[in-house]
C-alpha positions in Angstrom: -176.3 -30.9 -39.0 -172.6 -30.0 -39.2 -171.3 -26.6 -37.9 -170.2 -23.9 -40.2 -166.5 -23.3 -40.7 -164.6 -22.4 -37.6 -166.6 -24.6 -35.2 -165.1 -28.0 -35.9 -162.2 -29.0 -33.8 -159.3 -26.6 -34.6 -156.7 -29.1 -33.6 -156.9 -30.9 -37.0 -155.7 -28.4 -39.7 -155.0 -31.0 -42.4 -157.1 -34.1 -41.6 -155.4 -36.2 -44.3 -151.8 -35.6 -43.4 -149.8 -38.6 -42.2 -148.6 -36.9 -39.0 -152.1 -35.9 -38.1 -153.4 -39.4 -38.8 -150.7 -41.1 -36.7 -151.4 -38.6 -33.8 -155.1 -39.4 -33.9 -154.4 -43.1 -34.0 -152.2 -42.8 -30.8 -154.9 -40.7 -29.1 -157.6 -43.2 -30.3 -155.5 -46.0 -28.6 -155.3 -44.0 -25.4 -159.0 -43.2 -25.4 -159.9 -46.9 -25.0 -158.8 -46.8 -21.4 -160.3 -43.4 -20.4 -163.5 -43.1 -22.5 -164.8 -46.5 -23.3 -164.4 -48.6 -20.2 -168.0 -48.0 -19.1 -169.7 -48.4 -22.5 -167.7 -51.6 -23.3 -168.7 -53.4 -20.1 -172.5 -53.0 -20.7 -172.8 -56.5 -22.2 -172.3 -57.8 -18.6 -175.9 -56.9 -17.6 -178.0 -55.7 -20.5 -179.9 -58.9 -21.4 -180.3 -59.8 -17.7 -181.9 -56.4 -16.9 -184.1 -56.4 -20.1 -185.7 -59.8 -19.3 -186.5 -59.1 -15.7 -190.2 -58.9 -14.9 -193.1 -59.9 -17.1 -191.1 -60.1 -20.3 -190.1 -63.6 -19.2 -193.7 -64.6 -20.1 -192.7 -64.0 -23.8 -189.5 -65.9 -23.4 -188.8 -67.3 -26.9 -186.5 -66.9 -29.9 -188.6 -64.2 -31.6 -188.5 -62.0 -28.5 -184.8 -62.4 -28.1 -184.3 -61.5 -31.8 -186.5 -58.4 -31.2 -184.4 -57.4 -28.2 -181.2 -57.7 -30.2 -182.7 -55.6 -33.0 -183.6 -52.9 -30.4 -180.1 -52.9 -28.9 -178.5 -52.7 -32.5 -180.6 -49.7 -33.5 -180.2 -47.9 -30.1 -176.4 -48.2 -30.5 -176.6 -47.0 -34.1 -178.9 -44.0 -33.5 -177.7 -42.6 -30.2 -173.9 -43.2 -29.8 -173.1 -43.4 -33.5 -175.4 -40.9 -35.2 -176.0 -38.4 -32.4 -172.7 -38.4 -30.5 -170.1 -39.4 -33.1 -171.4 -37.5 -36.1 -173.2 -34.5 -34.6 -172.3 -33.8 -31.0 -168.5 -34.2 -31.2 -168.5 -31.2 -33.6 -170.0 -28.9 -30.9 -166.7 -28.5 -28.9 -165.7 -25.4 -26.9 -162.0 -24.8 -27.6 -161.6 -28.6 -27.9 -163.6 -29.3 -24.7 -166.8 -31.3 -24.5 -169.6 -32.0 -22.0 -172.7 -30.2 -20.7 -170.7 -27.2 -19.5 -169.0 -26.8 -22.8 -172.4 -26.4 -24.5 -173.6 -24.0 -21.8 -170.4 -22.0 -22.1 -170.8 -21.7 -25.9 -174.4 -20.5 -25.3 -173.3 -17.9 -22.7 -170.8 -16.4 -25.1 -173.0 -16.3 -28.2 -176.1 -15.0 -26.4 -176.4 -13.2 -23.1 -177.5 -16.2 -21.0 -174.6 -15.8 -18.5 -175.5 -15.6 -14.8 -171.9 -15.3 -13.6 -171.4 -12.0 -11.7 -168.5 -9.5 -12.4 -168.3 -10.1 -16.1 -166.7 -7.4 -18.2 -166.5 -6.3 -21.9 -162.7 -7.0 -21.6 -163.5 -10.8 -21.1 -164.9 -10.9 -24.7 -161.4 -10.0 -26.0 -160.0 -13.3 -24.8 -158.7 -15.4 -27.7 -160.7 -18.5 -26.4 -163.8 -16.4 -26.1 -164.0 -15.8 -29.8 -163.9 -19.5 -30.6 -166.5 -20.5 -33.3 -168.4 -18.4 -35.8 -168.6 -14.7 -35.1 -171.6 -13.9 -32.9 -172.0 -10.5 -34.6 -172.4 -12.2 -38.0 -176.0 -13.2 -37.4 -178.8 -10.7 -36.7 -180.3 -11.0 -33.2 -183.2 -13.4 -33.6 -186.5 -12.8 -31.8 -186.0 -16.0 -29.9 -182.6 -14.9 -28.7 -183.9 -11.5 -27.6 -186.8 -13.1 -25.8 -184.5 -15.4 -23.8 -182.0 -12.6 -23.0 -184.8 -10.4 -21.8 -186.3 -12.8 -19.2 -184.0 -13.6 -16.3 -186.2 -16.4 -15.1 -185.7 -18.3 -18.4 -181.9 -17.9 -18.1 -182.1 -19.2 -14.5 -184.2 -22.1 -15.8 -181.5 -22.9 -18.4 -178.8 -22.9 -15.6 -181.0 -25.2 -13.5 -181.3 -27.6 -16.5 -177.5 -27.6 -16.9 -177.1 -28.2 -13.1 -179.7 -31.0 -13.2 -177.7 -32.7 -16.0 -174.5 -32.2 -13.9 -176.2 -33.8 -10.8 -177.2 -36.8 -12.9 -173.5 -37.2 -13.9 -172.6 -37.2 -10.2 -175.3 -39.9 -9.8 -173.5 -41.8 -12.6 -170.3 -41.5 -10.5 -172.1 -43.3 -7.7 -173.9 -46.0 -9.7 -171.3 -46.9 -12.3 -168.8 -48.5 -9.9 -171.6 -50.3 -8.1 -173.2 -51.9 -11.1 -169.9 -52.6 -13.1 -168.1 -54.3 -10.2 -171.1 -56.2 -8.9 -171.9 -57.4 -12.5 -168.3 -58.5 -13.1 -168.0 -60.5 -9.9 -171.4 -62.1 -10.4 -169.6 -64.5 -12.8 -168.5 -66.4 -9.6 -172.2 -67.6 -9.3 -171.8 -69.9 -12.3 -168.6 -71.5 -11.2 -168.4 -74.9 -9.4 -168.1 -73.3 -6.0 -171.1 -71.0 -6.5 -170.5 -68.1 -4.1 -173.6 -66.8 -2.2 -175.0 -63.3 -2.8 -173.6 -62.1 0.5 -170.0 -63.3 -0.4 -170.3 -61.6 -3.8 -171.4 -58.3 -2.3 -168.5 -58.5 0.2 -166.0 -59.1 -2.6 -167.5 -56.2 -4.6 -167.2 -53.9 -1.6 -163.5 -54.8 -1.1 -162.8 -54.0 -4.8 -164.7 -50.7 -4.5 -162.9 -49.6 -1.4 -159.6 -50.3 -3.1 -160.7 -48.4 -6.2 -161.6 -45.3 -4.2 -158.6 -45.5 -1.9 -156.3 -45.4 -5.0 -157.9 -42.3 -6.4 -155.3 -40.0 -4.8 -152.6 -41.5 -7.0 -154.3 -40.1 -10.1 -155.2 -42.1 -13.2 -151.9 -41.2 -14.9 -150.1 -43.7 -12.6 -152.0 -46.7 -14.0 -153.2 -45.1 -17.3 -150.7 -47.1 -19.3 -152.4 -50.3 -18.1 -155.9 -49.0 -18.9 -155.9 -49.0 -22.7 -154.5 -52.6 -23.0 -157.1 -53.9 -20.5 -160.0 -52.5 -22.5 -158.5 -53.6 -25.8 -158.0 -57.2 -24.5 -161.6 -57.0 -23.2 -162.9 -55.9 -26.6 -161.1 -58.6 -28.4 -162.4 -61.2 -25.9 -166.1 -60.1 -26.2 -165.8 -59.8 -30.0 -164.3 -63.4 -30.3 -166.9 -64.9 -27.9 -169.7 -63.1 -29.7 -168.5 -64.3 -33.1 -168.1 -67.9 -31.8 -171.6 -67.9 -30.3 -173.2 -66.4 -33.5 -171.6 -69.2 -35.7 -172.0 -72.0 -33.1 -175.5 -71.4 -31.8 -177.7 -69.5 -34.3 -176.3 -67.7 -37.4 -179.9 -66.7 -38.3 -179.5 -63.9 -35.7 -177.9 -61.7 -38.4 -181.4 -61.2 -39.9 -182.5 -59.4 -36.6 -180.6 -56.3 -37.7 -183.7 -55.5 -39.7 -186.0 -53.1 -37.8 -188.9 -55.4 -38.8 -188.1 -57.5 -35.8 -188.6 -54.4 -33.5 -192.2 -54.1 -34.9 -192.8 -57.8 -34.3 -191.3 -57.5 -30.7 -193.7 -54.7 -29.7 -196.8 -56.2 -31.4 -196.1 -59.4 -29.4 -195.0 -58.1 -26.0 -197.0 -54.8 -25.8 -196.6 -53.0 -22.5 -194.1 -55.6 -21.1 -191.9 -54.8 -24.2 -192.1 -51.1 -23.4 -191.2 -51.6 -19.7 -188.2 -53.8 -20.8 -186.7 -50.7 -22.6 -185.6 -49.6 -19.1 -183.1 -52.5 -19.2 -182.2 -52.3 -23.0 -181.1 -48.6 -22.6 -178.2 -49.9 -20.4 -176.4 -50.8 -23.7 -175.7 -47.1 -24.2 -174.6 -46.2 -20.7 -171.2 -44.5 -20.8 -171.9 -42.9 -24.1 -171.8 -39.4 -22.5 -168.1 -40.0 -21.6 -167.2 -39.8 -25.4 -168.3 -36.2 -25.4 -167.4 -35.2 -21.8 -163.8 -36.5 -22.2 -163.2 -34.7 -25.5 -160.8 -32.3 -24.0 -158.2 -35.1 -23.4 -158.3 -36.2 -27.0 -159.6 -35.0 -30.4 -162.9 -35.5 -32.1 -161.2 -37.5 -34.9 -159.5 -39.9 -32.5 -162.8 -40.6 -30.6 -164.7 -41.1 -33.9 -162.0 -43.5 -35.1 -162.0 -45.5 -31.9 -165.8 -45.8 -31.8 -166.7 -46.4 -35.4 -163.9 -48.9 -36.2 -163.4 -50.8 -32.9 -166.0 -50.2 -30.2 -169.2 -50.3 -32.3 -168.3 -53.5 -34.3 -167.1 -55.3 -31.1 -170.3 -54.4 -29.1 -172.7 -55.3 -32.0 -171.0 -58.7 -32.5 -171.0 -59.4 -28.7 -174.7 -58.6 -28.4 -175.4 -60.7 -31.5 -173.5 -63.7 -30.1 -175.3 -63.4 -26.7 -178.7 -63.2 -28.4 -177.7 -66.3 -30.6 -176.8 -68.2 -27.4 -180.0 -67.2 -25.6 -182.2 -68.2 -28.5 -181.0 -71.8 -28.0 -180.5 -71.6 -24.2 -183.7 -69.9 -22.9 -183.0 -70.7 -19.3 -179.7 -68.8 -19.1 -181.2 -65.3 -18.9 -180.2 -64.9 -15.2 -176.4 -65.0 -16.1 -176.6 -64.6 -19.8 -173.1 -63.1 -20.3 -171.1 -65.6 -18.2 -173.2 -68.6 -19.3 -172.5 -67.7 -23.0 -168.7 -67.9 -22.5 -167.1 -71.2 -23.6 -165.8 -73.1 -20.6 -162.0 -73.2 -21.6 -161.8 -69.3 -21.6 -164.2 -68.6 -18.7 -161.5 -67.6 -16.1 -159.4 -65.4 -18.4 -162.6 -63.6 -19.5 -163.8 -63.3 -15.8 -160.5 -61.7 -14.7 -160.4 -59.3 -17.7 -164.1 -58.4 -17.1 -163.4 -57.4 -13.5 -160.4 -55.3 -14.6 -162.5 -53.7 -17.4 -165.2 -52.9 -14.8 -162.7 -51.1 -12.6 -161.3 -49.1 -15.6 -164.9 -48.1 -16.6 -165.6 -47.0 -13.0 -162.4 -45.0 -12.9 -163.3 -42.9 -16.0 -166.7 -42.0 -14.5 -165.2 -41.1 -11.1 -162.7 -38.8 -12.8 -165.5 -37.2 -14.8 -167.4 -36.6 -11.6 -164.4 -34.7 -10.1 -164.3 -32.6 -13.3 -168.0 -31.8 -13.1 -167.8 -30.7 -9.5 -164.8 -28.4 -10.3 -166.8 -26.8 -13.2 -169.9 -26.3 -11.0 -167.6 -24.5 -8.5 -166.2 -22.3 -11.3 -169.9 -21.3 -12.2 -170.4 -20.3 -8.6 -172.7 -23.2 -8.0 -170.7 -25.4 -5.6 -168.9 -24.8 -2.3 -165.1 -24.5 -2.3 -163.4 -27.9 -2.2 -159.8 -29.1 -2.2 -158.7 -29.7 -5.8 -155.5 -31.8 -6.3 -153.8 -31.8 -9.7 -152.6 -35.4 -10.1 -150.7 -35.3 -13.3 -147.8 -33.1 -14.6 -148.4 -34.3 -18.1 -152.2 -34.6 -18.5 -153.8 -31.3 -17.8 -157.2 -31.6 -16.1 -156.6 -34.9 -14.3 -157.8 -33.9 -10.8 -158.7 -35.5 -7.5 -161.1 -34.0 -4.9 -160.7 -35.8 -1.6 -164.1 -34.8 0.0 -166.1 -35.8 -3.1 -164.1 -39.1 -3.4 -165.0 -40.3 0.1 -168.7 -39.2 -0.3 -168.9 -41.1 -3.6 -167.3 -44.2 -1.9 -169.8 -44.1 1.0 -172.8 -43.7 -1.4 -171.5 -46.5 -3.7 -171.0 -48.9 -0.8 -174.5 -48.0 0.5 -176.1 -48.8 -2.8 -174.1 -52.0 -3.3 -175.0 -53.3 0.1 -178.5 -52.0 0.1 -179.6 -53.4 -3.3 -177.2 -56.3 -3.9 -178.8 -56.7 -7.3 -177.5 -55.4 -10.7 -181.1 -55.1 -12.1 -182.3 -52.7 -9.4 -179.1 -50.7 -9.6 -179.5 -50.9 -13.4 -183.0 -49.2 -13.1 -181.4 -46.3 -11.3 -178.4 -46.2 -13.6 -180.5 -46.2 -16.8 -182.6 -43.3 -15.5 -179.5 -41.2 -14.7 -177.8 -41.8 -18.1 -181.0 -41.2 -20.2 -181.7 -37.9 -18.3 -178.2 -36.6 -19.1 -178.7 -37.5 -22.8 -182.1 -35.7 -22.8 -180.6 -32.5 -21.3 -177.6 -32.8 -23.8 -180.1 -33.0 -26.8 -181.9 -29.9 -25.6 -178.7 -27.8 -25.1 -177.4 -29.1 -28.5 -180.5 -27.7 -30.2 -179.9 -24.3 -28.6 -176.2 -24.4 -29.8 -177.4 -25.2 -33.3 -179.7 -22.1 -33.3 -177.5 -19.6 -31.5 -173.9 -20.7 -32.2 -174.0 -22.6 -35.5 -176.8 -20.2 -36.7 -178.8 -23.0 -38.3 -182.4 -22.8 -39.2 -184.8 -23.1 -36.3 -186.7 -25.8 -38.3 -183.5 -28.0 -38.7 -182.8 -27.6 -35.0 -186.4 -28.5 -34.0 -186.3 -31.5 -36.3 -183.1 -32.7 -34.5 -184.7 -32.1 -31.1 -187.9 -33.9 -32.0 -186.2 -36.9 -33.6 -183.9 -37.6 -30.7 -186.3 -36.6 -28.0 -188.8 -39.0 -29.4 -186.3 -41.9 -29.1 -184.9 -40.8 -25.8 -188.4 -39.9 -24.5 -189.6 -43.5 -25.0 -186.6 -44.9 -23.1 -187.0 -42.2 -20.4 -190.7 -43.0 -19.9 -189.7 -46.7 -19.5 -187.0 -45.8 -17.0 -189.5 -43.6 -15.0 -191.8 -46.6 -14.6 -189.0 -48.2 -12.6 -188.7 -45.4 -10.1 -190.2 -47.5 -7.3 -187.7 -50.4 -8.1 -184.5 -48.4 -7.6 -185.1 -45.6 -10.1 -185.6 -43.2 -7.2 -181.9 -43.3 -6.3 -180.6 -40.8 -8.9 -183.6 -38.6 -8.3 -182.9 -38.4 -4.6 -179.1 -37.9 -5.2 -179.8 -35.2 -7.8 -182.3 -33.4 -5.4 -179.6 -33.3 -2.6 -176.9 -32.1 -4.9 -179.2 -29.6 -6.6 -180.3 -28.2 -3.2 -176.6 -27.7 -2.3 -175.8 -26.1 -5.6 -178.8 -23.8 -5.6 -178.3 -22.7 -1.9 -174.7 -21.9 -2.6 -175.4 -20.1 -5.9 -178.3 -18.0 -4.2 -176.2 -17.1 -1.2 -173.1 -16.1 -3.3 -175.3 -14.0 -5.6 -177.0 -12.2 -2.6 -173.5 -11.5 -1.1 -172.2 -10.2 -4.4 -175.3 -8.0 -4.8 -174.7 -6.5 -1.3 -171.1 -5.7 -2.3 -172.3 -4.1 -5.5 -174.8 -1.9 -3.8 -172.5 -0.8 -1.0 -169.5 0.2 -2.9 -167.3 3.0 -1.5 -167.9 6.4 -3.2 -164.8 7.3 -5.3 -165.5 11.0 -4.6 -165.2 10.3 -0.8 -161.9 8.5 -1.4 -160.6 11.3 -3.6 -161.7 13.8 -0.9 -159.3 12.1 1.6 -156.3 13.0 -0.6 -153.4 10.7 -1.6 -152.6 9.8 2.1 -156.3 8.7 2.6 -156.2 10.7 5.8 -154.0 8.0 7.5 -150.3 7.1 7.7 -149.1 5.2 4.6 -146.4 2.8 5.7 -144.0 0.8 3.5 -145.4 -2.4 2.0 -148.0 -3.7 -0.4 -151.6 -4.5 0.7 -153.5 -6.9 -1.6 -157.2 -6.4 -0.9 -159.2 -9.4 -2.2 -162.7 -8.6 -3.4 -165.3 -10.2 -5.7 -166.0 -6.8 -7.4 -164.4 -6.2 -10.8 -165.1 -2.5 -10.6 -165.5 -0.1 -7.7 -164.1 -0.2 -4.2 -165.6 -2.7 -1.7 -167.3 -1.7 1.5 -164.6 -3.6 3.5 -162.1 -0.9 2.5 -163.9 1.8 4.3 -163.7 -0.3 7.5 -159.9 -0.2 7.2 -159.7 3.5 6.4 -162.0 4.5 9.3 -160.7 2.0 11.9 -156.9 1.7 11.3 -154.4 4.4 12.0 -152.0 3.2 9.2 -152.2 1.5 5.8 -149.8 0.2 3.2 -148.1 2.6 0.8 -149.2 0.6 -2.3 -152.7 -0.9 -2.5 -153.9 -3.5 -5.0 -157.5 -4.6 -5.3 -157.4 -8.2 -6.4 -160.4 -9.9 -8.0 -160.1 -13.6 -8.9 -162.9 -14.6 -11.1 -164.2 -17.2 -13.6 -165.1 -16.5 -17.2 -167.2 -18.8 -19.5 -164.3 -20.3 -21.4 -162.5 -23.6 -20.6 -159.0 -22.1 -20.3 -157.5 -18.7 -20.1 -153.9 -18.6 -21.4 -151.2 -17.2 -19.0 -150.6 -14.3 -21.4 -154.2 -13.1 -20.9 -154.7 -13.9 -17.3 -153.9 -10.6 -15.7 -155.9 -7.4 -16.3 -154.3 -4.4 -14.6 -155.7 -0.9 -14.1 -155.5 2.1 -11.8 -158.2 2.9 -9.2 -157.3 6.5 -8.4 -154.9 9.2 -9.8 -151.1 8.3 -9.7 -150.2 9.8 -6.3 -152.6 7.5 -4.5 -150.6 4.4 -5.6 -153.8 2.3 -5.8 -154.2 -0.4 -8.5 -156.7 -3.1 -9.6 -155.7 -6.6 -10.7 -158.3 -8.9 -12.1 -157.1 -12.6 -12.4 -159.2 -14.6 -14.8 -159.6 -18.4 -14.9 -161.6 -20.6 -17.2 -164.1 -23.3 -15.9 -161.5 -26.0 -16.4 -158.4 -24.1 -15.2 -156.7 -25.2 -12.0 -155.4 -22.5 -9.7 -152.0 -23.8 -8.8 -149.8 -22.6 -6.0 -146.5 -22.0 -7.7 -145.5 -19.4 -5.2 -144.9 -16.8 -8.0 -148.2 -14.9 -7.9 -146.7 -11.9 -6.0 -143.8 -11.6 -8.4 -146.1 -11.9 -11.5 -148.3 -9.2 -10.0 -145.4 -6.7 -9.3 -144.1 -7.2 -12.8 -147.5 -6.7 -14.3 -148.1 -3.5 -12.4 -144.7 -2.2 -13.4 -145.4 -3.0 -17.1 -148.8 -1.3 -16.8 -147.1 1.9 -15.3 -144.6 1.9 -18.3 -147.4 1.2 -20.8 -149.6 4.0 -19.4 -146.8 6.5 -19.8 -146.1 5.4 -23.4 -149.6 5.0 -24.7 -151.8 8.2 -24.6 -155.1 6.3 -24.4 -154.1 5.1 -20.9 -152.7 8.4 -19.5 -156.0 10.1 -20.1 -157.5 7.9 -17.4 -155.6 9.8 -14.7 -157.8 12.9 -15.4 -160.9 10.9 -14.8 -162.0 11.2 -11.2 -165.4 9.6 -11.6 -164.3 6.2 -12.9 -161.7 3.5 -12.3 -158.9 3.8 -14.8 -158.7 1.9 -18.0 -157.8 -1.8 -17.7 -155.1 -3.4 -19.8 -154.2 -7.0 -20.4 -150.6 -7.5 -19.3 -149.0 -10.5 -20.9 -146.6 -12.5 -18.8 -144.5 -13.0 -21.9 -144.8 -9.4 -23.3 -141.3 -8.8 -24.7 -141.9 -5.1 -25.6 -142.0 -4.1 -21.9 -140.0 -7.0 -20.5 -137.2 -4.6 -19.4 -139.4 -2.5 -17.1 -137.7 -4.2 -14.1 -134.5 -6.2 -13.5 -135.4 -9.5 -11.7 -132.7 -11.3 -9.6 -133.2 -14.4 -7.4 -131.4 -14.4 -4.1 -130.9 -16.7 -1.2 -132.9 -15.8 1.9 -130.3 -15.5 4.8 -132.0 -14.5 8.0 -133.9 -11.2 8.2 -132.7 -8.1 6.5 -133.1 -5.3 9.0 -132.0 -2.6 6.5 -135.2 -2.8 4.5 -138.0 -0.6 6.0 -141.1 -2.7 6.6 -144.6 -2.3 8.0 -144.1 -5.6 9.9 -142.3 -5.9 13.2 -138.9 -7.6 13.4 -140.6 -10.5 15.4 -143.2 -11.1 12.7 -140.5 -11.1 9.9 -138.5 -13.7 11.9 -141.7 -15.8 12.2 -142.1 -15.5 8.4 -138.6 -16.9 7.9 -139.3 -19.8 10.3 -142.6 -20.5 8.6 -140.9 -20.6 5.2 -138.2 -23.0 6.5 -140.9 -25.4 8.0 -143.1 -25.3 4.9 -140.8 -26.0 1.9 -143.6 -27.1 -0.3 -145.2 -23.6 -0.2 -142.0 -21.6 0.0 -142.2 -18.5 -2.1 -139.5 -17.7 -4.6 -137.3 -15.0 -3.2 -137.0 -12.3 -5.9 -135.4 -8.9 -5.7 -136.5 -6.3 -8.3 -134.3 -3.4 -9.5 -134.9 -0.5 -11.8 -132.8 -0.6 -15.0 -130.6 2.4 -15.9 -132.7 4.5 -18.3 -131.8 8.2 -18.4 -134.8 9.0 -20.7 -137.4 7.6 -18.2 -140.2 10.0 -17.1 -139.4 11.1 -13.5 -143.0 10.4 -12.3 -142.8 6.9 -13.8 -139.4 6.3 -12.2 -140.6 7.5 -8.8 -143.7 5.3 -9.0 -141.6 2.2 -10.0 -139.2 2.9 -7.1 -142.2 3.1 -4.7 -143.4 -0.3 -6.0 -140.0 -2.0 -5.6 -139.5 -0.6 -2.1 -143.0 -1.7 -1.1 -142.4 -5.2 -2.4 -139.1 -5.4 -0.4 -140.9 -4.2 2.7 -143.4 -7.1 2.5 -146.8 -8.1 1.1 -149.9 -8.5 3.2 -153.1 -10.2 2.0 -156.3 -8.6 3.2 -159.7 -10.4 3.1 -163.1 -10.0 4.5 -164.2 -12.6 7.0 -167.9 -12.4 6.1 -171.0 -13.5 8.0 -174.0 -13.6 5.7 -177.4 -13.2 7.4 -181.0 -12.7 6.1 -182.7 -9.4 6.9 -185.2 -9.5 9.7 -188.0 -8.7 7.2 -187.0 -11.7 5.0 -189.4 -14.6 4.4 -189.1 -17.8 6.4 -187.8 -19.6 3.3 -185.1 -17.1 2.7 -184.0 -17.2 6.4 -183.9 -21.0 6.1 -181.8 -20.9 3.0 -179.4 -18.1 4.1 -179.1 -18.5 7.9 -179.1 -22.3 8.0 -178.3 -23.7 4.5 -175.7 -21.2 3.2 -174.2 -20.6 6.7 -173.7 -24.4 7.1 -172.0 -24.7 3.7 -169.7 -21.7 4.3 -168.6 -23.1 7.7 -167.9 -26.6 6.3 -166.2 -25.8 3.0 -162.6 -24.6 2.5 -161.9 -21.0 3.4 -161.4 -18.6 0.5 -157.8 -17.9 1.8 -156.9 -21.6 1.5 -158.7 -21.9 -1.9 -156.7 -18.9 -3.2 -153.4 -20.3 -1.9 -152.8 -17.3 0.4 -149.9 -17.8 2.8 -151.5 -17.9 6.3 -148.8 -15.8 8.0 -149.3 -12.9 5.6 -153.1 -12.9 5.9 -155.2 -10.2 7.6 -159.0 -10.9 7.9 -161.6 -8.3 8.7 -165.0 -9.4 10.1 -168.0 -8.1 8.3 -171.7 -8.9 8.5 -173.8 -8.9 5.3 -177.5 -8.5 5.8 -179.0 -9.7 2.5 
C-alpha cells in the first residue's frame, strides 16, 4: 500500500546517488541514539513479563519456543511491515507522528476544527504537499464526515487520546527502563534488596530529568555510540547463547510453534501476550521522530541493524531459558556469560537512559503540537539547540513527568506491573495510528476503500488481540495510562472548549465596519504619533475590544495594526510566507491587518525583530497595492476588509521600499514626537539596558529618493516611519471568561472552574507572544459564553 507519486519523502530525489546514500548512512547512525534507545532495551524485561502469572504452569521448552516464535512474528509484522514499509511513507513535509497524519487529513478533507482558517492558508507551499486534493472526486464517505461536526470532533478526540497515551509513555518508559537495567544488581554476589534498587533507580531518574534543560544536543554525540555498543553486546550474547545452549531454537521461527503454544497454554497463553507485546514498545518513535531524519535512514537502520540484533538476542535468551527453566525471574542478566556481566550491566543502564531521553523529548514535542491545535494551555517552550530544529524543553511538563515517574517507580517497584501499564499505552497508540493511516490511505493517497479496509482489519486483528490481553491487566497496573490519559484529556478538552467558546464570542460580537467608517479617518478621537499593535484571534473583522478603546479613550495611535498570530495545519511555515498583510479601512484611516502564521512544529522565537519585519512588510504592501491594480480596488470596498497579500521577508522586487539603518541607542531622543511621556521613554531605555537578552534591535527607517513615487504612497510611508520612530505599543485584551447564568451546571463547571483555573495558572498570552512588558497595554473584558 505505497503512496502515489508526490507523497513519498521529497528529501530523496535520487535514491541511488552516492551523496544521497552517504547522507542517509550518517542520518541512520545518528538515529540509533534518538529513535531506537527504547526499542533496543526491550530484551531487559520481555521474557520476565511474559512468564508472570499462570504461564509458569506451562514452564517447558515447547512453551519457550512458542514465546520466541510470537516475539519474532510480532517484530516482523508490526515494526518491520507496518511501520518501516508502509507508515514511513505517510509523512507530512518530512514530519511523522499522530499529528502529521491528522494534519494531512485536515488539508485533504475539511476535518479541521482550528478557528480562523482562511483560503489564503491553502496557498502555502507546505499545504500543497502530497497529491492534489482536487484530483479525486469528493467521495460519499468524505462528504459524510465533512458534513457532521460531531464526527470531526470525535476524530480530534481520537488523535488527542493517542497523544495522551504518548504522554503516558513519557512517564512509564523512564520508570521501566531504568528499573529493569538496575535490576541486574540482584544477581550479583552482593544481591541488593528491592528497596536499595528502587532508591538507585530514583537517583538516576532525578538526574535524567534534571539534565533535560541542557537539551539532548549536548550529549547527543554520546547517544549513538552507546546504543551501537549495546546492540553489538546483545547480538554477541544472543549468538553465543544460541550456539552454546540450544541451536534448535532456530526452528521456532516457524509460525507452527505459535499454534502449538496456544493449543497447549490456552487462556494463560493469551494473557501472556500482555508481556510479549513489550518487545515492540518504542516502535512509534521510528515514525514520530521522522522529522529529524529521513524515511530511508530509519529504514536502513531498522532493517539492517536493529531487527537482526533484536531477533538474535531474543533467540539467544530463549535458547538459554529452554535449558535453564528457573532463570525466568532475571532471564536477561542470568543469560549473560559471567566475564562480560559488568560491562553489559553498565552499557544496559546507559542505554536505558538514552531510551528514556528520546521518549521524554517526544513528550515535549507532543505537548507543543497539542498547544498549536488549541488543545493545551500555554506553556514555556525553550529551544535547546541552534543546530537541530525542533529540539525543545518544557520546564513545567518536565517536572510533572519527573514527579509522576518517581511516584510510579516507588509505588510499584516491579517492572512487570509497570510493564502492564506500559504495554497498554504503547498498543493503544499503535491502534490509533492504524485507524488514522487507513483514513490517510483513502483521503490522501486516494486508494481503494477495500484496500484501506483490508489494511485496517489485518493490523487491527493483530493489535486487537494484544490490546485485549493488555486490558485484562488493567487491575494489575494497566489502569495507570488510562488514569493519566483521562486527566490529560480532561485538561485538553476543557482548554479546547473554553478557547472555542471565547473565539465564538469574538466572532459574533465584531465591530461593524459601517460604524467605524461613519466615525471618519480620525475615528472621532485624537490620533497621536505612534503605532498601536492590537492583538486579536480574529483573522477577519474588528474585535469588540477595539470599540472599548474608541469609546473610552480620548486619543489613539496614528497607525493601527490588528495582529492575529495563528496556527495552520502544516508542520512548518517558511519565513517568506509567514506574514499576510492587508488593509482594514480606506487609506486615510491608516489601519492595517497582519496575520502571522505558524505551523504545529514551528517555534515562536523572540529575536527582537518582529516590529521591524512588520514595518517593512506594511511598507512593501503599500508599494505593492499602488503598483498592482487588483489590490488598489480594495480601497473602494467599504463593506469588507481589504485584500490580503503574502509579503515575503526576502522579496527582492520591493526590497527598496524603505532604507534600513541600524543605530546605537544613546539616551532618549526628545526631538522625535511620541505618544509616550519623556519619563516612560527613559524607563524604556533603562529596561533595555537591564534586559540585554530581550533587547530589541534599534533600527531607523528612511524613505529612498524616488521622484516618480505616488504622492499618496509617499505620504503614507512617511506616516508609517514617523509612527515607528514615535514608538510601538502592544494592546491586548485581559479577558475573563464566564458561563452565562442560563448555562447548564456542567458548562458552568467547565468554564467557571476548569477553564478559569487553567487560564490563571498557564503562561499569559503576552509572555507567550514575547511582547515587551513595558510596551504592553491590557484592557479588561468579560466574556459571557
